[in-house]
C-alpha positions as CSV (number, residue, x, y, z in Angstrom):
1,M,0.0,0.0,0.0
2,T,1.4,3.4,-1.0
3,A,1.8,6.2,1.4
4,L,-1.0,8.1,-0.2
5,K,-3.3,5.2,0.0
6,R,-2.5,4.8,3.8
7,V,-3.3,8.5,4.4
8,R,-6.7,8.0,2.6
9,V,-7.4,5.0,4.8
10,R,-6.6,6.7,8.0
11,K,-8.9,9.7,7.0
12,V,-11.7,7.2,6.1
13,M,-11.2,5.5,9.5
14,M,-11.2,8.9,11.4
15,R,-14.4,10.0,9.5
16,T,-16.1,6.7,10.5
17,K,-15.2,7.0,14.1
18,C,-16.4,10.6,14.3
19,W,-19.7,9.5,12.5
20,V,-20.3,6.8,15.1
21,I,-19.7,9.4,18.0
22,M,-22.0,11.8,16.3
23,R,-24.7,9.2,16.0
24,I,-24.4,8.4,19.8
25,L,-24.5,12.0,20.7
26,K,-27.9,12.3,18.9
27,V,-29.5,10.5,21.9
28,F,-29.0,13.6,23.8
29,S,-30.8,15.9,21.3
30,S,-33.8,13.7,20.8
31,G,-37.0,14.2,22.9
32,I,-39.9,11.9,23.8
33,S,-43.5,13.3,23.8
34,I,-45.5,11.7,26.6
35,S,-49.2,12.0,26.5
36,L,-50.9,13.6,29.5
37,S,-54.1,11.8,29.0
38,L,-56.3,11.1,32.0
39,S,-56.3,7.4,31.0
40,L,-54.5,5.2,33.6
41,S,-53.1,2.9,31.0
42,Q,-51.7,5.9,29.0
43,R,-50.1,7.4,32.1
44,L,-48.4,4.0,32.8
45,S,-47.4,3.8,29.3
46,G,-45.7,7.2,29.7
47,I,-43.8,6.2,32.7
48,I,-42.4,3.1,31.0
49,V,-41.2,5.2,28.1
50,E,-39.7,7.8,30.3
51,N,-37.8,5.1,32.3
52,S,-36.5,3.5,29.1
53,Y,-35.5,6.9,27.9
54,L,-33.5,7.7,31.0
55,E,-31.8,4.3,31.0
56,E,-30.7,5.0,27.4
57,K,-29.2,8.2,28.4
58,G,-27.3,6.7,31.3
59,D,-26.1,3.8,29.0
60,T,-25.1,6.4,26.4
61,L,-23.0,8.4,28.8
62,T,-21.2,5.1,30.0
63,S,-20.5,4.2,26.4
64,L,-18.9,7.6,25.8
65,S,-16.7,7.0,28.8
66,E,-15.6,3.6,27.4
67,L,-14.9,5.2,24.0
68,C,-12.8,8.0,25.6
69,D,-10.8,5.1,27.2
70,N,-10.4,3.0,24.1
71,L,-10.1,5.5,21.2
72,G,-7.6,7.9,22.8
73,P,-6.3,10.7,20.7
74,H,-8.5,9.5,17.7
75,L,-11.5,10.8,19.6
76,A,-9.8,14.3,20.2
77,P,-11.8,16.0,17.6
78,C,-15.0,15.1,19.6
79,Y,-13.6,16.0,23.0
80,E,-15.2,19.4,23.4
81,Q,-18.7,18.2,22.1
82,I,-18.7,15.1,24.4
83,F,-17.7,17.3,27.5
84,G,-20.3,19.8,26.8
85,H,-23.1,17.1,26.6
86,A,-21.9,15.3,29.7
87,L,-21.7,18.5,31.7
88,K,-25.4,19.2,31.1
89,Y,-26.4,16.1,33.0
90,V,-24.2,16.4,36.2
91,D,-27.2,18.0,38.0
92,Y,-29.8,15.6,36.5
93,S,-32.3,14.3,39.0
94,T,-32.0,10.6,37.9
95,P,-29.0,8.8,39.6
96,M,-28.2,6.6,36.6
97,V,-27.9,9.6,34.3
98,K,-25.9,11.7,36.8
99,R,-23.5,8.9,37.5
100,G,-23.0,8.4,33.8
101,A,-22.2,12.0,33.3
102,L,-19.7,12.1,36.2
103,L,-17.9,9.1,34.8
104,C,-17.9,10.5,31.3
105,L,-16.3,13.8,32.5
106,A,-13.5,12.0,34.5
107,H,-12.8,9.5,31.9
108,L,-12.7,12.3,29.2
109,C,-10.2,14.2,31.2
110,N,-8.0,11.1,31.8
111,A,-8.2,10.2,28.0
112,F,-7.2,13.9,27.2
113,H,-4.3,13.7,29.6
114,R,-3.0,10.5,28.1
115,A,-3.4,11.8,24.6
116,I,-1.1,14.7,25.6
117,S,1.4,12.9,27.6
118,Q,1.6,9.6,25.8
119,H,0.8,10.4,22.2
120,N,2.0,14.0,21.9
121,Y,-1.4,15.4,21.0
122,Q,-1.2,19.1,20.8
123,D,-3.9,20.8,22.8
124,E,-3.6,24.0,20.8
125,T,-6.9,25.6,22.2
126,G,-6.0,24.9,25.9
127,L,-9.2,22.8,26.5
128,F,-7.5,20.3,28.8
129,P,-6.8,22.7,31.8
130,K,-10.4,24.2,31.2
131,F,-11.8,20.7,31.4
132,V,-10.0,19.9,34.6
133,S,-10.8,23.2,36.2
134,V,-14.6,22.4,35.6
135,T,-14.5,18.7,36.5
136,V,-12.6,18.6,39.8
137,P,-14.6,21.4,41.5
138,C,-17.8,19.8,40.3
139,L,-16.8,16.3,41.7
140,L,-15.8,17.9,45.1
141,E,-19.1,19.8,45.3
142,I,-21.1,16.7,44.7
143,V,-19.2,14.8,47.5
144,R,-20.1,17.6,49.9
145,C,-23.6,18.3,48.9
146,D,-25.4,15.4,47.0
147,K,-27.8,13.5,49.1
148,E,-27.5,10.3,47.1
149,R,-24.7,8.2,48.5
150,E,-24.5,6.2,45.2
151,I,-23.6,9.4,43.4
152,V,-21.1,10.5,46.2
153,C,-19.3,7.1,45.8
154,A,-19.2,7.6,42.0
155,A,-17.7,11.2,42.4
156,L,-15.0,9.9,44.9
157,E,-14.2,7.0,42.5
158,C,-13.8,9.7,39.7
159,L,-11.5,11.8,41.9
160,N,-9.3,8.9,42.7
161,E,-8.9,7.8,39.1
162,M,-8.1,11.3,38.0
163,I,-5.4,11.6,40.6
164,K,-4.0,8.2,39.6
165,E,-3.9,9.4,36.0
166,M,-2.8,13.2,36.4
167,G,-1.7,13.5,39.9
168,P,0.4,16.5,39.8
169,A,-2.1,18.4,37.7
170,I,-4.5,18.1,40.6
171,L,-2.4,17.8,43.7
172,G,0.0,20.3,42.5
173,D,-2.8,23.0,42.6
174,E,-3.0,24.2,46.3
175,E,-6.6,25.1,46.0
176,Y,-7.6,21.6,44.7
177,L,-5.4,19.9,47.2
178,D,-6.9,21.8,50.2
179,S,-10.5,21.3,49.0
180,L,-9.8,17.6,48.5
181,V,-8.4,17.2,52.0
182,E,-11.4,18.9,53.5
183,V,-13.8,16.8,51.6
184,I,-12.1,13.6,52.6
185,K,-12.1,14.8,56.2
186,D,-15.9,15.5,55.9
187,V,-16.6,12.0,54.6
188,L,-14.5,10.3,57.2
189,S,-16.2,12.5,59.9
190,H,-19.7,11.6,58.5
191,K,-20.4,15.4,57.8
192,T,-21.4,15.3,54.2
193,S,-25.1,15.9,53.2
194,C,-25.7,12.3,52.3
195,Q,-24.3,11.1,55.6
196,K,-26.4,13.7,57.6
197,D,-29.5,12.6,55.9
198,A,-28.8,8.9,56.7
199,E,-28.6,9.7,60.3
200,D,-31.9,11.4,60.3
201,D,-33.9,8.9,58.2
202,D,-35.7,5.7,59.3
203,F,-34.9,3.3,56.5
204,G,-36.9,0.3,57.8
205,D,-36.2,-2.9,55.7
206,D,-33.4,-1.0,53.9
207,V,-31.2,-0.5,56.9
208,D,-28.7,-3.2,55.9
209,D,-28.4,-1.9,52.3
210,E,-28.0,1.6,53.4
211,S,-25.3,0.7,56.1
212,E,-23.4,-1.3,53.5
213,L,-23.6,1.7,51.1
214,S,-22.2,3.9,54.0
215,T,-19.4,1.6,54.5
216,V,-18.5,1.7,50.7
217,L,-18.6,5.4,51.0
218,L,-16.0,5.5,53.6
219,D,-13.9,2.9,51.7
220,F,-13.9,5.1,48.5
221,A,-12.9,8.1,50.5
222,G,-10.1,6.1,52.3
223,S,-8.8,4.6,49.1
224,I,-7.8,8.3,47.8
225,L,-5.3,8.5,50.6
226,P,-2.9,5.8,49.3
227,T,-3.1,7.4,45.8
228,M,-2.3,10.8,47.3
229,A,0.8,9.3,49.1
230,K,2.0,7.7,46.0
231,V,1.7,10.9,44.0
232,M,3.1,13.3,46.6
233,G,5.8,11.0,47.9
234,G,6.1,9.8,51.6
235,K,7.8,12.7,53.1
236,A,5.3,15.2,51.7
237,F,2.4,13.1,52.6
238,V,3.3,12.6,56.4
239,P,1.4,15.8,57.6
240,Y,-1.7,14.6,55.9
241,F,-1.4,11.2,57.3
242,E,-1.0,12.6,60.8
243,M,-4.2,14.6,60.1
244,F,-6.2,11.6,58.8
245,A,-4.9,8.9,61.2
246,P,-7.3,9.7,64.0
247,L,-10.3,9.6,61.6
248,L,-9.1,6.2,60.3
249,I,-8.4,4.4,63.5
250,P,-11.7,3.0,65.1
251,K,-12.6,4.5,68.3
252,K,-13.2,2.3,71.4
253,R,-16.7,2.3,72.7
254,T,-17.1,2.8,76.4
């Protein structure tokens, strides 16, 4: 195959990949008209369609996350559009959609970082720092304020994965580092919104499930600390270890 033919093949492959992404993104611009008839059967039908529609949105966001991981710099022409679509759904009321949006933002930032650091992709428009400056504060705010522990767990997981991928870009920023430390302290001290609500509510038959989710929440927060230590180095992490140690060691009950 001649050099010219190889270039043409690569262009065709790139157009095909971008076409696939555009087809996926059309899910977000589509709408479903639900009849408001007083008929019970019609109202139930509307609920089913709505649930299916929301599930499709959540699955699409998850698929975009996987595409970011697997296509790397080949997806770069679509990064800005994907980021914009995912950002629209970080405040969505349905957990499956909101979780998918958070994962998409984090995976996109990680993929962008790999494209720059491993594939020499030129970020000529400066999108990468803008994406990080939006995503990190968004995740921190969700950990503090969201009332759904499933969503808070997803946000903590995203933060951990982002620190693993681009540690200095996050921990090297004093504002991000201070906010991250405060957020982890709040989780370990049971001071976040979702933990306060759990203490006030009577869950009845769901007590075991909620207790398990509360434990998972603490695990996600605690798992960020070894990642921080690895990125920062043992000596730099010592003051933070001394800060977190009392919160990590179980207290004796009298």
